[in-house]
C-alpha positions in Angstrom: 82.2 100.2 101.0 83.2 98.2 104.2 86.5 99.0 106.0 87.9 95.9 104.5 87.5 96.9 100.9 88.9 100.4 101.5 92.1 98.4 103.2 92.3 96.2 100.2 92.1 99.2 97.7 94.8 101.0 100.0 97.2 97.5 99.6 96.5 97.7 95.7 97.4 101.2 95.6 100.6 100.9 97.4 101.6 98.0 95.3 101.0 100.1 92.3 103.1 102.8 93.5 105.9 100.6 94.3 105.8 99.1 90.9 105.7 102.7 89.4 108.8 103.7 91.1 110.5 100.5 90.1 109.6 101.1 86.7 111.0 104.8 86.8 114.4 103.5 88.0 114.4 100.8 85.4 113.5 103.3 82.6 116.3 105.7 84.0 119.0 102.9 84.1 118.1 101.8 80.4 117.6 105.0 78.9 119.5 107.5 81.1 116.6 109.8 81.0 114.0 110.6 83.5 110.5 109.4 82.5 108.2 112.4 83.7 105.1 110.3 83.2 105.8 107.6 85.5 107.1 110.3 88.1 103.7 112.0 87.9 101.8 108.7 88.0 103.8 107.6 91.3 103.0 110.9 92.8 99.4 110.8 92.4 99.3 107.4 93.8 101.6 108.7 96.6 99.1 111.5 97.2 96.3 109.1 97.2 98.0 106.8 99.9 98.6 110.4 102.1 95.0 111.1 101.9 94.1 107.6 102.8 96.2 107.4 105.7 95.1 110.9 107.1 91.5 109.7 106.8 92.3 106.8 108.6 94.0 108.8 111.2 90.7 111.0 111.6 88.1 108.3 111.6 90.2 106.6 114.5 90.3 109.7 116.6 86.7 110.3 116.0 85.9 106.9 117.2 88.0 107.4 120.6 86.6 110.5 121.1 82.8 109.4 120.5 83.7 106.6 122.9 84.8 108.8 125.9 
């Protein structure tokens, strides 16, 4: 995968996470109960995004140290 494709996956995951969080709040407002499944899905997407962010930081740091 190219870096551009990985960035596109990251953007898609971010949008998906925001949609899941919005759906959680809508379900909470409509039913008055917190849906556990949506919360787990949103946290899984958030975990993926945190991992992806950390990987990007590590890759950028490794590139900088190789350049010196």
